[in-house]
C-alpha positions as a Markdown table, in Angstrom:
| # | Residue | x | y | z |
|---|---|---|---|---|
| 1 | Met | 1.6 | 11.2 | -6.5 |
| 2 | Arg | 4.2 | 9.7 | -4.2 |
| 3 | Ile | 4.9 | 6.0 | -3.5 |
| 4 | Glu | 5.6 | 4.7 | 0.0 |
| 5 | Val | 6.6 | 1.2 | 1.2 |
| 6 | Asp | 6.3 | -0.2 | 4.6 |
| 7 | Leu | 9.6 | -2.1 | 5.0 |
| 8 | Asp | 8.2 | -3.9 | 8.0 |
| 9 | Leu | 5.6 | -5.6 | 5.8 |
| 10 | Cys | 7.6 | -5.9 | 2.5 |
| 11 | Gln | 9.1 | -9.4 | 2.0 |
| 12 | Gly | 10.6 | -8.8 | -1.5 |
| 13 | His | 8.2 | -10.9 | -3.5 |
| 14 | Gly | 8.8 | -8.8 | -6.6 |
| 15 | Met | 5.2 | -8.4 | -7.8 |
| 16 | Cys | 5.7 | -4.6 | -7.9 |
| 17 | Glu | 8.8 | -4.9 | -10.1 |
| 18 | Met | 6.9 | -7.2 | -12.5 |
| 19 | Glu | 4.1 | -4.6 | -12.8 |
| 20 | Ala | 6.3 | -1.5 | -12.9 |
| 21 | Pro | 10.0 | -2.3 | -13.5 |
| 22 | Glu | 11.0 | 1.3 | -14.1 |
| 23 | Val | 9.7 | 2.3 | -10.7 |
| 24 | Phe | 10.5 | -0.7 | -8.4 |
| 25 | Glu | 13.5 | -3.0 | -7.9 |
| 26 | Ala | 12.9 | -6.1 | -5.8 |
| 27 | Gln | 15.7 | -7.0 | -3.5 |
| 28 | Arg | 16.2 | -10.0 | -1.3 |
| 29 | Asp | 13.9 | -9.0 | 1.6 |
| 30 | Ser | 12.5 | -5.7 | 0.5 |
| 31 | Val | 12.0 | -3.3 | -2.5 |
| 32 | Leu | 13.8 | -0.3 | -3.7 |
| 33 | Ile | 11.7 | 2.5 | -5.1 |
| 34 | Leu | 13.6 | 3.8 | -8.0 |
| 35 | Asp | 11.2 | 6.7 | -8.6 |
| 36 | Pro | 9.3 | 7.7 | -5.5 |
| 37 | Thr | 7.4 | 10.5 | -7.3 |
| 38 | Pro | 6.7 | 9.1 | -10.8 |
| 39 | Asp | 5.0 | 10.8 | -13.6 |
| 40 | Glu | 1.2 | 10.5 | -13.8 |
| 41 | Ser | 1.6 | 8.5 | -17.0 |
| 42 | Arg | 2.7 | 5.5 | -14.9 |
| 43 | Arg | -0.3 | 5.6 | -12.6 |
| 44 | Ala | -2.0 | 2.5 | -14.0 |
| 45 | Glu | 1.1 | 0.3 | -13.6 |
| 46 | Ile | 1.8 | 1.6 | -10.1 |
| 47 | Glu | -1.8 | 1.0 | -9.0 |
| 48 | Ala | -1.4 | -2.5 | -10.3 |
| 49 | Ala | 1.8 | -2.9 | -8.3 |
| 50 | Val | 0.0 | -1.7 | -5.1 |
| 51 | Arg | -3.0 | -3.9 | -5.8 |
| 52 | Tyr | -1.0 | -7.1 | -6.4 |
| 53 | Cys | 1.5 | -6.7 | -3.5 |
| 54 | Pro | 1.0 | -9.9 | -1.5 |
| 55 | Thr | 1.7 | -8.1 | 1.9 |
| 56 | Gln | 0.0 | -4.8 | 1.0 |
| 57 | Ala | 3.3 | -3.0 | 1.8 |
| 58 | Leu | 2.9 | -0.3 | -0.9 |
| 59 | Arg | 0.7 | 2.7 | -1.0 |
| 60 | Ile | 0.1 | 5.8 | -3.2 |
| 61 | Val | 0.0 | 9.1 | -1.4 |
| 62 | Glu | -1.6 | 12.0 | -3.3 |
| 63 | Asp | 0.4 | 15.2 | -3.0 |
């Protein structure tokens, strides 16, 4: 699994960081992905981060 962010859509709301703080770090106008290829054990929290992103800027890519 790989996480991608569309920086044109991201507005830095921080919902992803609230759902998965070890994977995402919200910044002023965007997000930093701390772990772009996280372990499968984090799938539930990452799926929640993707689901609750207000601008739908995140996605999971299956490798």
